[in-house]
VOLUMDREN-57409 format. One record per residue (C-alpha): residue number from 1; residue in one letter; x, y, z. Coordinates in nm, 3 decimals. Last residue first. Example, Ala and Ser with C-alpha at 12.3 -4.5 7.8 and 13.67 -1.06 7.14 Angstrom:
! VOLUMDREN-57409
<2; "s"; <1.367; -0.106; 0.714>> <1; "a"; <1.230; -0.450; 0.780>> 
! end
This chain:
! VOLUMDREN-57409
<289; "d"; <2.415; 0.489; -1.062>> <288; "l"; <2.135; 0.674; -0.895>> <287; "n"; <2.283; 0.931; -0.757>> <286; "g"; <2.277; 1.062; -0.358>> <285; "e"; <2.001; 1.302; -0.202>> <284; "f"; <1.801; 1.061; -0.027>> <283; "v"; <1.577; 1.180; 0.206>> <282; "y"; <1.524; 0.962; 0.508>> <281; "g"; <1.429; 0.682; 0.640>> <280; "s"; <1.129; 0.573; 0.932>> <279; "e"; <0.961; 0.803; 0.936>> <278; "n"; <0.562; 0.781; 1.105>> <277; "g"; <0.277; 0.683; 0.910>> <276; "k"; <0.017; 0.893; 0.691>> <275; "v"; <-0.340; 0.764; 0.722>> <274; "t"; <-0.414; 0.700; 0.364>> <273; "v"; <-0.783; 0.717; 0.226>> <272; "r"; <-0.868; 0.537; -0.030>> <271; "e"; <-1.192; 0.512; -0.324>> <270; "m"; <-1.187; 0.200; -0.594>> <269; "h"; <-1.361; 0.198; -1.009>> <268; "r"; <-1.237; -0.065; -1.198>> <267; "v"; <-1.457; 0.033; -1.520>> <266; "h"; <-1.529; -0.328; -1.769>> <265; "a"; <-1.444; -0.344; -2.093>> <264; "h"; <-1.116; -0.429; -1.973>> <263; "d"; <-1.183; -0.739; -1.906>> <262; "y"; <-0.951; -0.872; -1.580>> <261; "d"; <-0.667; -0.985; -1.503>> <260; "n"; <-0.415; -0.723; -1.459>> <259; "v"; <-0.366; -0.819; -1.077>> <258; "a"; <-0.270; -0.534; -0.816>> <257; "n"; <-0.025; -0.567; -0.614>> <256; "h"; <0.084; -0.485; -0.203>> <255; "m"; <0.338; -0.500; 0.003>> <254; "t"; <0.313; -0.605; 0.381>> <253; "c"; <0.448; -0.539; 0.703>> <252; "r"; <0.504; -0.080; 0.737>> <251; "n"; <0.184; -0.047; 0.471>> <250; "d"; <-0.079; -0.223; 0.663>> <249; "w"; <-0.435; -0.315; 0.541>> <248; "v"; <-0.720; -0.158; 0.565>> <247; "v"; <-1.042; -0.344; 0.256>> <246; "l"; <-1.351; -0.253; 0.254>> <245; "d"; <-1.621; -0.439; 0.054>> <244; "d"; <-1.846; -0.246; -0.052>> <243; "k"; <-1.833; -0.475; -0.427>> <242; "q"; <-1.646; -0.753; -0.437>> <241; "w"; <-1.340; -0.844; -0.435>> <240; "v"; <-1.159; -1.162; -0.490>> <239; "h"; <-0.824; -1.068; -0.184>> <238; "r"; <-0.510; -1.283; -0.264>> <237; "y"; <-0.319; -1.341; 0.072>> <236; "v"; <-0.019; -1.396; 0.036>> <235; "y"; <0.318; -1.551; 0.225>> <234; "q"; <0.325; -1.943; 0.172>> <233; "p"; <0.285; -1.828; -0.271>> <232; "r"; <0.625; -1.673; -0.202>> <231; "t"; <0.627; -1.315; -0.255>> <230; "a"; <0.867; -1.172; 0.035>> <229; "h"; <1.076; -1.397; -0.160>> <228; "e"; <1.110; -1.251; -0.524>> <227; "l"; <1.181; -0.917; -0.362>> <226; "l"; <1.404; -1.025; -0.141>> <225; "y"; <1.638; -1.246; -0.449>> <224; "k"; <1.624; -0.925; -0.701>> <223; "l"; <1.712; -0.719; -0.473>> <222; "l"; <1.998; -0.923; -0.430>> <221; "p"; <2.104; -0.982; -0.778>> <220; "a"; <2.082; -0.565; -0.847>> <219; "s"; <2.185; -0.430; -0.532>> <218; "e"; <2.572; -0.431; -0.721>> <217; "a"; <2.397; -0.342; -1.059>> <216; "v"; <2.265; -0.083; -0.917>> <215; "t"; <2.525; 0.044; -0.707>> <214; "m"; <2.611; 0.003; -0.345>> <213; "g"; <2.594; 0.292; -0.106>> <212; "d"; <2.271; 0.312; -0.091>> <211; "f"; <2.084; 0.007; -0.182>> <210; "k"; <1.976; -0.006; -0.547>> <209; "k"; <1.683; 0.121; -0.710>> <208; "i"; <1.333; 0.031; -0.532>> <207; "r"; <1.053; 0.098; -0.660>> <206; "f"; <0.919; -0.287; -0.696>> <205; "a"; <0.895; -0.290; -0.312>> <204; "l"; <1.023; -0.339; 0.016>> <203; "f"; <1.004; -0.338; 0.403>> <202; "l"; <1.128; -0.691; 0.530>> <201; "a"; <0.957; -0.715; 0.834>> <200; "k"; <1.127; -0.629; 1.141>> <199; "r"; <0.870; -0.687; 1.511>> <198; "g"; <0.853; -0.468; 1.762>> <197; "s"; <0.498; -0.433; 1.744>> <196; "d"; <0.365; -0.045; 1.723>> <195; "p"; <0.678; 0.099; 1.546>> <194; "h"; <0.775; -0.188; 1.357>> <193; "t"; <1.159; -0.228; 1.320>> <192; "r"; <1.196; -0.213; 0.889>> <191; "a"; <1.467; -0.553; 0.782>> <190; "i"; <1.526; -0.318; 0.463>> <189; "p"; <1.561; -0.069; 0.574>> <188; "h"; <1.440; 0.230; 0.457>> <187; "a"; <1.569; 0.575; 0.177>> <186; "a"; <1.361; 0.775; 0.007>> <185; "r"; <1.292; 0.964; -0.351>> <184; "t"; <0.999; 1.095; -0.421>> <183; "l"; <1.008; 1.461; -0.236>> <182; "r"; <1.330; 1.626; -0.362>> <181; "l"; <1.103; 1.592; -0.730>> <180; "s"; <0.831; 1.771; -0.571>> <179; "a"; <1.103; 2.061; -0.423>> <178; "a"; <1.258; 2.060; -0.839>> <177; "y"; <0.871; 2.039; -0.982>> <176; "r"; <0.709; 2.279; -0.706>> <175; "e"; <1.074; 2.584; -0.805>> <174; "p"; <1.032; 2.480; -1.198>> <173; "t"; <0.665; 2.656; -1.172>> <172; "s"; <0.350; 2.492; -1.207>> <171; "r"; <0.452; 2.128; -1.285>> <170; "d"; <0.443; 1.895; -0.917>> <169; "l"; <0.565; 1.595; -0.970>> <168; "t"; <0.310; 1.269; -0.842>> <167; "r"; <0.171; 1.250; -1.172>> <166; "n"; <0.490; 1.197; -1.354>> <165; "d"; <0.556; 0.817; -1.201>> <164; "e"; <0.891; 0.733; -1.156>> <163; "q"; <0.836; 0.729; -0.754>> <162; "v"; <1.241; 0.599; -0.574>> <161; "h"; <1.232; 0.385; -0.312>> <160; "v"; <1.655; 0.335; -0.281>> <159; "g"; <1.674; 0.065; 0.012>> <158; "h"; <1.880; 0.095; 0.334>> <157; "l"; <2.072; -0.218; 0.475>> <156; "g"; <2.206; -0.170; 0.797>> <155; "e"; <2.093; -0.565; 0.922>> <154; "l"; <2.044; -0.704; 0.610>> <153; "l"; <2.403; -0.864; 0.588>> <152; "a"; <2.318; -1.010; 0.952>> <151; "k"; <1.922; -1.138; 0.822>> <150; "m"; <2.089; -1.301; 0.501>> <149; "g"; <2.304; -1.496; 0.781>> <148; "d"; <2.088; -1.601; 1.017>> <147; "s"; <1.860; -1.689; 0.746>> <146; "l"; <1.535; -1.618; 0.653>> <145; "q"; <1.209; -1.719; 0.716>> <144; "e"; <1.175; -1.451; 0.969>> <143; "y"; <1.167; -1.192; 0.706>> <142; "a"; <0.904; -1.344; 0.503>> <141; "m"; <0.636; -1.393; 0.787>> <140; "y"; <0.696; -1.032; 0.876>> <139; "g"; <0.681; -0.900; 0.576>> <138; "n"; <0.315; -1.024; 0.515>> <137; "s"; <0.210; -1.049; 0.072>> <136; "f"; <-0.075; -0.849; -0.034>> <135; "l"; <-0.216; -0.977; -0.337>> <134; "t"; <-0.528; -0.785; -0.507>> <133; "d"; <-0.827; -0.911; -0.752>> <132; "g"; <-0.941; -0.751; -1.079>> <131; "g"; <-1.100; -1.046; -1.201>> <130; "l"; <-1.420; -1.121; -1.299>> <129; "p"; <-1.764; -0.860; -1.336>> <128; "p"; <-1.527; -0.589; -1.316>> <127; "l"; <-1.551; -0.367; -0.992>> <126; "i"; <-1.743; -0.001; -0.920>> <125; "v"; <-1.729; 0.083; -0.535>> <124; "g"; <-1.490; -0.082; -0.359>> <123; "r"; <-1.320; 0.047; -0.083>> <122; "l"; <-0.949; 0.058; -0.057>> <121; "l"; <-0.810; 0.172; 0.364>> <120; "s"; <-0.486; 0.222; 0.350>> <119; "a"; <-0.213; 0.231; 0.694>> <118; "k"; <0.101; 0.353; 0.750>> <117; "a"; <0.226; 0.544; 0.455>> <116; "p"; <0.528; 0.616; 0.403>> <115; "s"; <0.787; 0.891; 0.635>> <114; "a"; <1.064; 0.934; 0.404>> <113; "v"; <0.878; 0.922; 0.100>> <112; "f"; <0.939; 0.655; -0.211>> <111; "s"; <0.764; 0.422; 0.027>> <110; "r"; <0.419; 0.642; -0.046>> <109; "d"; <0.263; 0.289; -0.002>> <108; "s"; <0.387; -0.071; -0.063>> <107; "h"; <0.451; -0.194; -0.338>> <106; "w"; <0.402; -0.486; -0.547>> <105; "g"; <0.374; -0.423; -0.875>> <104; "e"; <0.178; -0.115; -1.065>> <103; "g"; <-0.074; -0.317; -1.185>> <102; "q"; <-0.090; -0.280; -1.531>> <101; "y"; <-0.402; -0.131; -1.711>> <100; "r"; <-0.278; 0.103; -1.975>> <99; "a"; <0.042; -0.070; -2.035>> <98; "d"; <-0.128; -0.410; -2.082>> <97; "l"; <-0.446; -0.247; -2.276>> <96; "p"; <-0.206; -0.169; -2.555>> <95; "v"; <-0.305; 0.271; -2.620>> <94; "a"; <-0.454; 0.201; -2.948>> <93; "s"; <-0.726; 0.435; -2.816>> <92; "p"; <-1.081; 0.244; -2.734>> <91; "n"; <-1.083; 0.373; -2.312>> <90; "p"; <-1.207; 0.139; -2.108>> <89; "k"; <-1.133; 0.308; -1.759>> <88; "n"; <-0.927; 0.182; -1.462>> <87; "t"; <-0.980; 0.430; -1.194>> <86; "v"; <-0.811; 0.502; -0.814>> <85; "l"; <-0.945; 0.744; -0.650>> <84; "v"; <-0.751; 0.915; -0.381>> <83; "l"; <-0.991; 1.035; -0.063>> <82; "e"; <-0.819; 1.263; 0.197>> <81; "p"; <-0.881; 1.565; -0.042>> <80; "h"; <-1.249; 1.561; -0.022>> <79; "d"; <-1.458; 1.816; -0.210>> <78; "p"; <-1.429; 1.642; -0.566>> <77; "a"; <-1.330; 1.338; -0.548>> <76; "m"; <-0.979; 1.366; -0.665>> <75; "h"; <-0.670; 1.216; -0.883>> <74; "a"; <-0.760; 1.377; -1.208>> <73; "i"; <-0.676; 1.690; -0.973>> <72; "r"; <-0.328; 1.570; -0.880>> <71; "h"; <-0.197; 1.888; -0.882>> <70; "p"; <-0.382; 2.013; -0.589>> <69; "p"; <-0.193; 1.737; -0.374>> <68; "t"; <-0.421; 1.430; -0.297>> <67; "l"; <-0.442; 1.499; 0.130>> <66; "q"; <-0.288; 1.193; 0.352>> <65; "l"; <-0.488; 1.160; 0.700>> <64; "e"; <-0.416; 1.124; 1.042>> <63; "g"; <-0.458; 0.854; 1.219>> <62; "f"; <-0.642; 0.493; 1.269>> <61; "k"; <-1.010; 0.661; 1.400>> <60; "r"; <-0.953; 0.892; 1.060>> <59; "g"; <-1.004; 0.638; 0.824>> <58; "f"; <-1.303; 0.574; 0.975>> <57; "a"; <-1.467; 0.922; 0.902>> <56; "i"; <-1.259; 0.953; 0.599>> <55; "h"; <-1.489; 0.647; 0.428>> <54; "q"; <-1.786; 0.812; 0.612>> <53; "e"; <-1.756; 1.095; 0.475>> <52; "r"; <-1.752; 0.915; 0.117>> <51; "t"; <-2.094; 0.723; 0.220>> <50; "l"; <-2.038; 0.398; 0.320>> <49; "t"; <-2.222; 0.114; 0.198>> <48; "q"; <-2.035; -0.189; 0.415>> <47; "g"; <-2.087; -0.487; 0.225>> <46; "r"; <-1.776; -0.713; 0.385>> <45; "f"; <-1.535; -0.492; 0.640>> <44; "l"; <-1.175; -0.725; 0.532>> <43; "l"; <-0.864; -0.627; 0.791>> <42; "v"; <-0.495; -0.694; 0.667>> <41; "c"; <-0.215; -0.726; 0.896>> <40; "h"; <-0.395; -0.966; 1.086>> <39; "e"; <-0.203; -0.873; 1.447>> <38; "l"; <-0.189; -0.534; 1.409>> <37; "f"; <-0.505; -0.490; 1.288>> <36; "a"; <-0.670; -0.715; 1.439>> <35; "a"; <-0.626; -0.445; 1.772>> <34; "h"; <-0.668; -0.187; 1.557>> <33; "i"; <-1.036; -0.334; 1.550>> <32; "d"; <-0.994; -0.468; 1.934>> <31; "h"; <-0.941; -0.068; 2.001>> <30; "f"; <-1.220; 0.047; 1.751>> <29; "t"; <-1.492; -0.121; 1.891>> <28; "q"; <-1.395; -0.002; 2.254>> <27; "d"; <-1.358; 0.353; 2.134>> <26; "d"; <-1.692; 0.296; 1.997>> <25; "v"; <-1.751; 0.342; 1.589>> <24; "p"; <-1.974; 0.628; 1.446>> <23; "k"; <-2.250; 0.439; 1.172>> <22; "r"; <-2.188; 0.356; 0.842>> <21; "l"; <-1.892; 0.113; 0.986>> <20; "d"; <-2.164; -0.134; 1.038>> <19; "v"; <-1.942; -0.417; 1.298>> <18; "g"; <-2.067; -0.779; 1.320>> <17; "t"; <-1.817; -0.904; 1.087>> <16; "i"; <-1.434; -0.845; 1.063>> <15; "e"; <-1.241; -1.052; 0.814>> <14; "a"; <-0.914; -1.160; 0.834>> <13; "g"; <-0.590; -1.124; 0.643>> <12; "l"; <-0.229; -1.292; 0.702>> <11; "a"; <0.015; -1.578; 0.603>> <10; "h"; <-0.284; -1.916; 0.686>> <9; "s"; <-0.504; -1.723; 0.541>> <8; "l"; <-0.886; -1.590; 0.535>> <7; "r"; <-0.865; -1.531; 0.917>> <6; "r"; <-1.178; -1.479; 1.090>> <5; "i"; <-1.247; -1.191; 1.347>> <4; "h"; <-1.647; -1.129; 1.572>> <3; "m"; <-1.787; -0.855; 1.638>> <2; "s"; <-2.122; -0.917; 1.821>> <1; "m"; <-2.486; -0.869; 1.665>> 
! end
């Protein structure tokens, strides 16, 4: 069976069939997959009963993989530091469910470092019977639909991305804590040029605190407008997960958001590999006021 590409929505996304990722992917097939990745921004491979080794091997076709740091052992697969475990487990504690299971919000993976992720490959391992979908937005479309005046205003603006999740910080020694804290703040162009396509896309995330050179208060109205604009329904694809789905997305021109819309009596367990990207910003060392 030859490879076939079917669009999933007008905004972005395509399903690829006719490829068995349990087997090594030859250069020509991957060339075609990568071309579809650049064109459609999100790729879906259904029914891929992959081992962790096969998942990692396919991820490496896209580039060097991000390793999970040792201090995040709870999110690392044993013997597979390339994998991140994304798991929501039932918990009878008194912590409110919406606080424990809320999706992070619209974001691009690892945008808080100077060289954010190129691609992410997420596999559905254990899924709730209903819900737990993931939304993806098209940053190209969102940018291209802005007025010329707004595009001119955004030129040269850098958003300061801050990772406030303590799981990212290495607290093993004071020195490592200081170093990891420094590396969780980065500024990136709001209108970012994609290194492969040459097209501009809005590069946003809920974790942007302000524009470099402006205050939080000054930045807030424009950031709110841009995030709402970039996630309008016409720019969004909603993925309804099935077991053994593998979804690959381009972090450089998309955002995604896990939807907290399922019965939390059920486990939702996903496994992800993340491909390192090129440097597009700089470590931000100013104040966050």
